[in-house]
C-alpha angles and dihedrals in degrees: 000000000000110000139029127189115218114202101209119234118349139163112025090003109071094175117205116002138183122166105308091344102102120171100214090054094049095042092053090047089052094050095046090048096047089044094051094045093049090051087051089053094047098254116134112239138157137186136240090214136008100190142027098295136139115251115184119205098263097053091040098051092045088057088051102046099074091060130082098222137018139187116205105204118215146158123215136230133200104087099278133124137237144026126296136179132210125200134181121275086241095059128079099229094232096127092043090054087051090052092052090045091057092045091050090046090055093050102256119140118248131195123265088251101029097166121050148131129226129207131202128229090274093055094253130113112299101213119069091220082068102034101046105036100082118217094345111117105229123193117197107209121193106193103189145323117279090207102035136095089291096051094109092045093054092058085071108089091207091057090050093048091052086060091049093052087054086064091048090055094050093051090049090054093048091049094042091238121150107251120227123184123249117273090246092078132257118356107257114246112211120222114252108273117248117222111251117262116245137208102224127163107238099226101130094247123130092221126160094268092055091045091051089049089052092048091051091048096053096037098243124138110290116229103128090237131112111212127179109294103016124205094213093048089051091051088047090053093047092051090046089052092053092047092238130105092172 
């Protein structure tokens, strides 16, 4: 078997949640959708879970190890905006870049640094889905923030399924399989998200409320604090260098 779809969290672990946006529900939906579409297109795929069950790291990773490639489907939290992917320190990140490009082409927002790796204190992979899954190439995909600027949009199942279809297109490209759209018709293309309007006092001070507004605008974590270095200031510098704050 080639692919396995991991629905992050589940059972007693709801993952991120905000109102009706519940990560374990969305991740199961994503895994089931991608698995079904791959089957329709002739690409072998399986699932770590098919219902709302608790899967601890050991049984989950034992399910993943026999496969060549895995996508661990997730939704984010923290008030930011956009998709991001995390790959093992031993992978090249090419597939993750392909995923992000498909999401961008469909009009979905992505994070300022949408492809990255993370090491633990010992210099190995930080996430157990990378560290404990053997030779299986595992991609952690965070589709969107349950509590960010797109929190209302992701309540729309059509919007969410458009994101999942981007994953299907990326897998088809990697596998060299001809892509055919879903039977439900053309994949929906969302409109570009507009940054939320703010109610700031125009006083010239870079106060916590102004910092939070900048963080929401650029889709970086929202805490109202500028640390050293600051993600929001880095993004501001990048856009100033490009001559485009839009």
